[in-house]
C-alpha positions in Angstrom: 15.8 13.1 26.2 14.2 11.9 22.9 11.1 11.1 22.3 10.2 7.8 20.4 7.2 7.8 18.2 4.8 4.9 19.0 5.5 1.8 18.0 2.2 1.9 15.4 3.1 5.3 13.9 6.7 3.8 13.3 5.2 0.8 11.4 3.7 2.9 8.7 6.8 4.7 8.2 8.1 1.7 7.1 5.2 0.2 5.4 4.5 3.4 3.5 8.5 3.2 2.9 8.3 -0.4 1.5 4.7 -1.5 0.9 4.8 -4.9 0.7 6.8 -5.5 2.9 7.1 -8.7 4.4 5.9 -9.2 8.4 9.6 -10.6 9.0 10.8 -7.1 7.6 8.8 -5.3 9.9 10.1 -5.9 12.3 14.1 -6.5 11.4 12.9 -2.9 10.8 11.5 -2.5 14.3 14.9 -3.6 16.2 14.2 -1.7 19.4 10.6 -3.2 19.9 10.3 -7.1 20.2 8.8 -9.4 17.5 5.4 -10.0 19.7 5.0 -6.2 20.5 5.0 -5.3 17.0 3.3 -8.2 16.1 0.7 -7.2 18.4 0.3 -3.9 16.8 -0.1 -4.7 13.8 -3.4 -7.2 14.5 -4.3 -4.3 16.1 -4.0 -2.0 13.7 -5.1 -4.4 11.2 -8.0 -4.9 12.6 -9.0 -1.1 12.5 -8.2 -0.4 8.5 -4.4 0.9 9.3 -3.0 -1.9 7.8 -4.1 -4.4 5.1 -2.8 -8.3 5.7 -2.4 -9.9 2.4 -1.3 -13.2 1.6 0.8 -14.6 -0.4 1.8 -18.2 -1.1 -0.2 -19.3 1.4 1.3 -20.2 4.1 4.6 -18.7 2.8 4.3 -14.6 3.0 2.3 -12.2 4.4 2.6 -8.8 3.4 1.3 -5.5 4.9 0.4 -2.4 3.0 -1.2 0.6 4.8 -5.0 1.3 4.4 
């Protein structure tokens, strides 16, 4: 049986492969996780310093970058 990598590792892989991706793009790339799971993990990772969230054009887009 294949084990799936932790969601945080999957998020970092996507963000490293696509610097400055949006939260929507991240969610689309992680189709096995719900948007709520991704959002909670992104929040946890940003608070721990693993991810940086940057707002572009206030209210329109949030981009992610691995710290």
